[in-house]
N, C-alpha and C positions, 0 to 999 in steps of 0.2 A: 568297120564292123557295124552291122545293123542290128540294134537291140530293141525288141518290142515286148512290152508288157501289157497284158489284158486281164480282164476278170475271169472269163471262162475259156478263152482260146477257141480252138476248133471243136472242142468237146462241149461248148456252151449249149444249154437247152434251147430248143426252138419252140415258140419264139423266145429270144434271149431275155434273160432277166437284166434289170439295170446293173451296170458295173459298180456294184456296191460291196464294200468289204464285209459288212455284217451279213449280207445275204449269202456270200460265199462261205463264211464261217459257219452259218447256221446249216446250210445245205450239206456241208462236209463233216459235220459233227465236232467242229472245233469247240463250240460252246458246251458240248456235252462232256468234254474231257476236263472241264474246270472243277475246282473244289466247290462243293455245294452242300449246304446243310439239308436241303430238300431232295438232293440227289436227282435234280433236274437240270437241264441246260441253263447256263449262266452267261449273261451278257458280259463280254470281255472288252474292257476299254482299250487295252493294248492291241494295236493292229498287227497281230501275229502273222496273219496271212500275207500282209504287205511286207513285213520284215523277212519272211521266208522267201517270198518272191524276189526281193532285193538280193538276198544271199545267193539264190540260184542264178539270177541274172549276172551277178558279179563273177561267180564261178565260170559261167558260160563265156562271158566276155574275156576273162583271163585266158581260158583255154583257146578261144578264137585268136587272141593276140599271139599266143604261143605258136599256133599253127601258121599264122601269117609271117611271123619272124623266121620260120623254117621254110618259107617259100610257098606256103599253101595259098589257096584261093581266098577270095573275100568270103567272110562268114556272116551268117544271119543267126541271131540268138532270139528265140521266142519263148517267153515264160508266161504262164497264166496263173491267176490266183488259185484256180482249181488244182493245178499241178502242185503249187506250193503247199496247199492245205493237205493234199495226200502225202507229200514228202514229209511234212511236219508231223503227221500222225502215223507213220509207218509202224511204229511200235504198237499202236492201237489196232490197226487193221490187219496186220500180218499175224497168222497163226502157224504153229508148227509143233513138232514133237516136244520141244522144250519151252515153248512160249504160246500162251493162249490169250492173244489180244482180244479185247472185247470192250465195246463202249459201256457195257453194263458194269465193268470193273472200275470205272472211273466215278467221279462225283464224290469221292470220299473227302469230307470237309477238312480233315487233318493232313491230307496228302495221300494219293494212291500208293506211292512208294514209301514204306515205313522208314527207309533210310534217307528220305528227302521229304521231311514232314515236320510238323510242330509237336512239341511234347510239353507236358506240365512239369514245372520245376518246383523247388521248395517254396517259391513265392510268386510264381507267374508262369510264363511260357517261353520256350526257346525254339527257334527253327534250326534244324540240323540238316545240312546239305551234303550228305555222304553218298552221292548218287553213283559214282563210278568206283571201279575196283580200288584205285589208289586211295580215295577218301574213305572207303569202307574199311580197308585195312588199318588206316590211321585211327578211325573211330573205335574199332574193336580193340586196338592196342591201348588207346587212351582209357577206355572203360575197363580194361583188364579182362576182356572176354575174347581172347584169341581162340577159344574153343569154337566160337561161332564161325570162324574161317574154315574150320574142318567139318562143320555140321553137314551131313549128307543132304539136308533139305535146302541148303544154300549154295550148292556147287555150280549152279548155272549163271552165277554172277548177280551183282546187286541190281542190275536193271530189270531183273525178272522177279523182284520181290513183291511186285504189286498183285500177284495172284492172291486171292482172298485168304487161303490157308497159310501161305507163307507170310503175308502181311500181318496176320494175327499173331503168328509165332514170333516174328522179329519185334513187333511192337510190345508184345508181352515180356520179352527179354530186356528191351531197352528202357521201357517206361519206369520200372522201379529204380533203376540206376540214376536216371535223370531227375527223379523227384528228390534225390538226396542232397542237392546243392541249390543255391540260389541261381536265378537267371544270370546275374552279373558274373558270378563265379564260373558258370558254364561257358558263357561267351568268352571270358578270358582264357579258360583252358582250351576250348575248341580252337580259338584263333592261334594260340601258342602252338597247337598241334597241326596247324595249317589245314583246318577243316572248315569249309564254308558254314557260316552260322549267322544268327542274328536274334536279338531280343524281340519278342512279340509285344508291341505296345498296345495301348488302348486308343480309342477314338480321340480322346483328349490329347494323348501324346502326339498323334498324327497331326492334329490341328495346330499344335504348338511347334511342330518340327520346322526349323528354319529352312531346310532344304525344300520341304514340301511347299512352303510359302514362296520361296524364291522361284520355284518352277511353276508356280501357279496351280498346284494340285489342290491346295486348300484355299478356296475362294469364298468370301462372305457373300451371302445371297439374301436379299430382303424378301421375306415371306409376306405376300399381300394379304394373307388370311390372318 
């Protein structure tokens, strides 16, 4: 199996840009979809384009291996960072009767999707990750708001809650409830209900975090000034 990965592939601009991940991310709007207080593109340290290219390549190689095991010919898999970026952002680019994807809908600092965002608690902040139907049902059940599951405004599924009007409605319903308990209490309750979550720490918390230090994410730097 011949597997090839490139930055732009056959669709690369002419003359081609350097095969650089940030350039691909900037050109395809990946930086524009990040949370931002200024609602402008944000540099993303995580190489999302490369991650997605690797996933697509792995899927392609697996499919090629399956074809060969069934007696098929030699396969060539070609994946570009440009293709990976578009695949990664299909929910942003694609529009339709029940989904209005737009780069302008992103950049919300607390999270574009209100069911996958941070919320103030009684003493801090908590991240709630109820992005899919399964977790959204669990969250509504935990909060005692099963009525939200039947609300006509929310019938297209939790992945469509990023629309500005829907986002405002869901956030308005969840925020008063989540303010009623401490961050630690909510993390314990959410984890017990099998809902992805996490306490939102401060910069000091991050710098003291043993995992961050072990991974080299928190590195002392001498300021010459």
